[in-house]
N, C-alpha and C positions, 0 to 999 in steps of 0.2 A: 750495747750491750754487755760491754768492759767490761771484763769478773782482771782483766792485771791485777796484780798484785793480792791479787785474795788468797787462800786454802782454801781447797777442795776437800772431806770425804765423801763417796760415794761404796758403800758396804756394797756389796756381792757384784764386782765391777768386775770384773775378769775376764766376763762373755756378756753377751747379746743384752740384755739392754744395758745391765750397767753404763757394760763396755761401748754401746752408744754413748752416753750417756758424759761418761768420760772423757767421750774424745772430743764431744763441745764443749766442754766446760774446759778444758786446754784449748781446745785453738780461740777461744773467747781470750787466754791470759791468766786461768787458773793455774795453782800451784795442785797438783790434781795424787789421790791418799786417796790407790789404788787395795784394796780394798776385797778379800775373798778364801774361802773352807779351802782351795781349788789354788795351791803353790802355784803349778805350773801355767793356769791358764791368767792368771796376776801375773807372772814375773813376767810372760809371752806381750801381757799387754805395755806392760811398764816400757817393755825393751820397744814395742812399735811405737807409743807415743814417743821417748829422749827419741829418738830417728828420728821422730817430724821437728822434731826439735823441741818439747813441749816437756816441763819440768814435772813426773813422775818420780811418785814413791811407791811401792807394795809393804804392805802389814801385814800377814797372813792376820783374823782374824777368828772368829766361832761368836755372834752377836751373844747367842743364848746364853754365852759364858759372862757373867759380865766381870771378873778379872780380866778377861781377854778384850776386853772393851776400853778397861782402866788401860790396858798395855798403849790398843791401838793410839786414844786419844793421849798419850802422853808421849807416844812418840813420835808422833805425829808433829804434835807443837815443838818436842826437839828438833828434828831434824827441818821444820821446816816453818813455823813458827806459830801463832794462834788462829784456830777455827775459826775463819768467816762464814763458811759453809756448809752442813753436813745433808743429804742425798744419802735415806731411804728408800734400798729397796730390794736390799737383800730377805729374799723369799723363798720358800716351798712348795709345793704340791704333795699332797697325798689322796689321790682323785677315791673316793664309792660314796654309795647310794647308804643313803643315811642308815639303814637300819642290817647297812652292812661292814659301817663306820668304826676301825677299833678306834679304844681310847689311846691306845700308845701312838701313832697315827693321826688320834688327835689332839697330845700334848705335844707332839712332834712340830707340827706346822703353827700351834701355838706358840713357842718356844720362839721358832725365826719369827716368826710373821709379827708375830704382836709383841713379846715379851724382849724379843732381839731392840725391835724400835723403841724400849720406850728404856733397854740400859741406852742407846746411843741418842736417845731424847731427852736423856737425862744429863750426862758427862756433856754435852753440848752444853744445852741451858746452865749450868751449872756456872761454867764458863763468858758462855757470851751473856749472861745475865752479869758480873762485874764489866765489859766492856759493854752493855748497854748496842751493842750491835749482833748484827748474828743472822744466817738465812739459813730455815729449817725447813726441806722441800721432801715431805713422804711419796711414796710412790703406794699408793694401794692399788684396786684394780673394777674393771667394770663388775667385777662378778660378786662387790659385796650387795649389789641389790636383787642377790641370789643367783642358784647355777644349779640344776640339778647335776647333784652326784660330788657340790661341796661346797657339804655342809661346814663344815674346818674352814677353809681355807675363805671363803663365803667372812666368814663371822671375822673370821683373822682379820682381813681386810676395811671388817665396817666397822671394826676395832681402833682399826689405827683413825679410821678418821674421824670420831670417836675425842683418839688424843688430840688427831691437832685441834682441831677447833677448843679444846681445852686447856693448849699450852697457847696458844694463842689467846685463848681468853686472859689467861696469867703474863705474858711473855709482852703483849705489846704496844704496854705502857714504858720495857725497859727496850726499848730499841731493834726486838727481834721480830723477823716473820715470821710464822708457822703458818705454810697451806700443803694440800693433798692433792696426787695428779692420778690419776684413773686410766690406765689406761684402755682401748682394746685391743683388737686380735692385731697384736702388736708379730711383725714378725722374726722371728731368732731361734737360735737352733732347737729349741724349746718344741714352738711352734713347725716347725718345718719337720717335725716326727710321726705330724696327725693325719693320716691316712688325705687323700687325695677326696674323696667322698665328704669327710668332718675339713677339710679344707676349704671346696669349695660351699657347703652349705654356711660356717664364719664367713664367707666373702658377702655371702651374699644377701646375706645380715644388713652388711653396710652399705649405708648409702654412695660414699665417694667411693667403691663396686672393687676395692683394694687393701689387703692388709696393712697396716702401717710400718715404716724403721722406725725403730733406736733410736737417730736422729732426731722423726718429729717427735719423741717426745722425751729428748734430751733439748733442744731447741725451746721448750718449755718452760722445759727444769731451768736454764739459763737465761730467761725473761724472770724467772720469779727472782733466785737469788740473785740480781743487776738491780740499781739506783736506781731506776725505771719503778721496779718494783716494791716500792717502798709501800704504798699505803692499798697491795694486794694483799690484807692478812685473815684464817682464817677460811680459805674458798680452799672449793672442793672442784678439779679443773677435769673433764676427761679432756681426754686426748685418743678421739678413735673415730673418726671419719666421720664422724655422726649417728653410732651403733649406739650410742646412750644418750637418748633427750628425754 
């Protein structure tokens, strides 16, 4: 699954799941673009990767803002060359029961999780069509099936799956694959903050018996980004230890 000489943009990769994905892609030989709104975490992740001998740069970006996404891609190409791989990982949640969910928090989640993914996919598509090559991997969520208190989040992640399948149909003949990954319960800074009782309930739902690691998702991303996955397209892959069957 060598990604040598490939250039990858990973959104939301300053920490957590995105950071784990970036680590795996870098270890497989890709030059990685760390993209995040948090400059401190993004800079720290790049430092860790370069200290380990990998090629990495940091470009701050709010993917909900189109001009910033344009800058992300143009700057990445200027510094590293054409973009081979896009991983749409950036996302947020603002959980509330449906009857208490504010319009502001609905819009905020949609702007990042769905519109932001669209912005990045469109920029990547324009470039990858011209080169007749490319890999787009969208990080959705097991929550797209519906989750109490996550109407906005579930809807946004279901939308990502719709985008994935449509883009596959449009881009397959251009040599570009578009797939989605639905992580289950992954051990990140965000999940570590949940109460112990909630943690135990979540883990009890996983046939494997434990929470996943960001690198578990990263390994799946690396495969989908590789030449070996050239005939896998439009798929939605669960990475959750059997939590979603």
